[in-house]
N, C-alpha and C positions, 0 to 999 in steps of 0.2 A: 693885776688883772685877775678877776675871779673866774673860777672854772665852774661850769654848769655840769654838776654830776649827773643830772638826769640825761643830758645830751650825751655825756660820756658813756653812760650805761646803755643808751640806745645804739651808740656807735660800736660798743663791744658786742652787743647782740648781733648787729649787722655783720661784723667781721667773723664772728663764730659761724653764722649761717653761711657766709660766703665760703669759708674754709670747708665746711661740711659739703656744700654743693660741688666745689672743685674736687674734693676727695672722692665723692661719689662718681663724678664724671670720669675720673682716672681709674677707679677700681671696678666699676660696673662692667666694662668690656672684658676684664679679666675673669670676673665671675661668670659672665655669659659663656666665655670660651670653655671654662671648666665644666659648666652645666651641659654644654653641647657635647663634650667628650664622653658623657655618661648617657646621652640620649639613644634611644633604640632605633631612630630613623636613620636610614643610610644617607640622608642629606642633612645639611646643617640647618635644622628647623628649631626655632625657639618659640614657645616652650616645648621641650621634648615630649612626645606622646607617652613614653615610659622610660625606665632606667635600665641600664645594662653595663657590663664591663667588657662587652664584646670588642670594642675598638681598641682597648688596651691589650687584649689578647692578640688581636691582629697586629698591633704595633710590635709587640715583643716576639711574635712569630715570624716577622718579616726580617730577614738578615740584612736587607738594604738599610732599614731604619737603624738597626743595631750597629751596623758598620759606620753609619754617619755619626751616631752618638759617640762611639768609641773614637772616631777621628777627631771630633770636637774636643773630647777629653784629652786626647794625646797632644793635640796642638796647643790647647790652653795650658796644659801642664808644662810643656816646653817653654812657651812664652812666659809663663809665670816665673820660672827659674831664671831665665835669661834677663827678664825685666828687673827682677829684684837685684841680681848681681850687678848688672850694668847700671841700674838706677842708684845702687849704693855707691859705686865708684864715682859716678857722675855727681851725685849729691855731695859726696865727700870733697871732691875737687872744687865744686862751686862754693861750698861752705868754708873750706879751709884755704883755698887758693887765693892768691892776690896777684893777678896778672891782667894785662891789657886784653880787653875783649871779653871779659868774664860775663858781663851783662848781656852782650850779644850772643854768647854761647848758651846762656840760660834761656834766652828767648828762642833760640834755634831749637833747643830740646823741646820746648813747649809748643812749637808751631803746629804739630799735628792736632792739637786740641782746638785750634781756631780755624784750621784749614778745612774747607768742605771735604767730606769723606769721599765723595764721588770724584773730585779733582785728584785727590791722592790715589784713588783706585785706578783711574785711567792712566796716570803717570807711571805707577808701579807696573801695571799690565803691559804698557809699551816697553818698559825697561826689561821685564822678565821675558817678554817675547824675544828680544834681542839676545838675551843671555841664555835662552833655552831652558828657563826655569818655570815657565807658565804651566800651571796645573800640577805643581809638585808640592810636597810638604814643606820644602825649604821656602818656597814663595809664600805659603800661608804663614809660616813662622815669622819671616821678615816683615810682612805686611802687618800682621797683628802686633808684632813687637813695637812697631813705630807708633801705634796708637796707645799701647799699654805703658810704654816707657815714661811719658809725662806724668802719669799717675804715681809711678814709683818715685820719680825724682821729687815731686811735690811732697808726698807722704814722708819719705825718708829725710828729705831736706828740712821739713818742719820739725821732725824728731831731733835731728842734729842741732838745729838752732836752739832747742831747749835743753841740750845736753851740756853738763858741766865738764868742760875739757880738762880741767885741773885733775880730774880723776884719772883720765888717760895719761896725763903727764906724770902723775904719781906712780902709775904702773911702769912707765919707762924708767923712772928713777930707781925703781926696785929691781931693774935688770931686764925687763921685757924689751924686745925690739919694737919699733913703731907699729908694724903690722900685727905683731902678736898682741900688742895692747889694744889695737882696734878690734881685732877679732874676739878677744877674750874679755874685754871691758866695754868697749863702745857698742858692739853689736848686741850683747844682752841688754844693755841699758836702753837701747832704742828699738827693742823688739816689737813694741806696739806699732811703731812706724813701719817696720819691715812687714809685719803681719798685715797691716792695712794696705801696703803696696802690693802684697801677694794677692789679697782678695780682689782689689780693684783691677789688677792686671789680669787675673783669671776671668773675671766677669767681662772685661773689655774684649777678650778673645772669644769667650764662650757665647756671647750674645751678638757678635759682629756678623752682619749679613751683607752690607754693601761691598766691602773689600772682599769678603769671601765669595761673592758671586763672580767677581772678576778673576779671582785666583783659582776657582774651581774648574774641574774637568769632569767628563762623564764618569770617571772611575774614582774621583776623589772629591767628596762633598762633605761639608760639615752639616750638623743638624739644622741650623737656620736655613742653609741653602737647600737642603732636602725638603724642608717645609715649604719654601718659596717655589721650588720647581713643581712639587706635587700640587700646590694650590693653583698653579696655572693650568694644570691638566684636569684636576678633579676636585670636587668639594666634599671629599669623604671625611667623616668624623675622626678618622685616624689622625688627620692634621690637628684637630682640636686636642686629641689625646697627647700627641707629641708636644704641642705648644704648652699644654698644662704642665707636663713634666718639666719642660724647659723653664717655665716660670717658677714652678715649685722648687727646683734645684737652686735657682737664683735667690729666691726668698730664704731658703735654708742657709745659704752662705752668708746672706746679710744678717740673719739671726745669730749665726756663729760669731760674726764680727762684732755684733752688738754685745753679746755675752762676754766676749774676750775683753772688750773695752770696759764693761761694767765690772768684770773681775779685777782688772788692772786698777781701776779707781778704788775698789774695795780694799 
């Protein structure tokens, strides 16, 4: 069967144009938000009549916004550490273990990725109300850990699948105990998977809003919840400034992850 290269060329052009349109559709709202954060109008008007840094000054001068940002950072940091540690142990058990129900256990760990977030949020809220943990940092950490853990298990599990276990066995033959060999040989060898798990776990907690709304209290709110509650009350450009910083920090982490991956390949 002969291929019509003219038609293939037209198809390639169509696909490129489609990718560009989809990319613009996804990126333009972010660009508009960033532009609104520098607008001089006290309302969210586009295009802005003029440019100013006033809303960023108001954002950093308001202790409520700073407290919400620090709360998000604290919870995300705790979730990241716990997710990487638990994810490493779980991935190690799923990769090395040979026991009945292993596939079921793997599916159970990954369930939060396919379960609707609002269903998980309602269930956790009801549970934490009974336990007296609603509106606490512990509730935030547990809720965010549930959605971050699958990313750690997948990332670390894939790294373990490509790891040559004979190197670990050689360390044991040289006198190291099994856990010493895993910590001093296996962990450095799969550090790219661990780093990826840390990045995805942090972002899963940092950007989460649905679970955070159910876990929040009047005195404990993450930055996405603060943006959501403020948006319901007022359309101030401070919201655009906070959203821009939230997006910028997320993009920065993604760039760091890409540079780490590029450096590892080099």
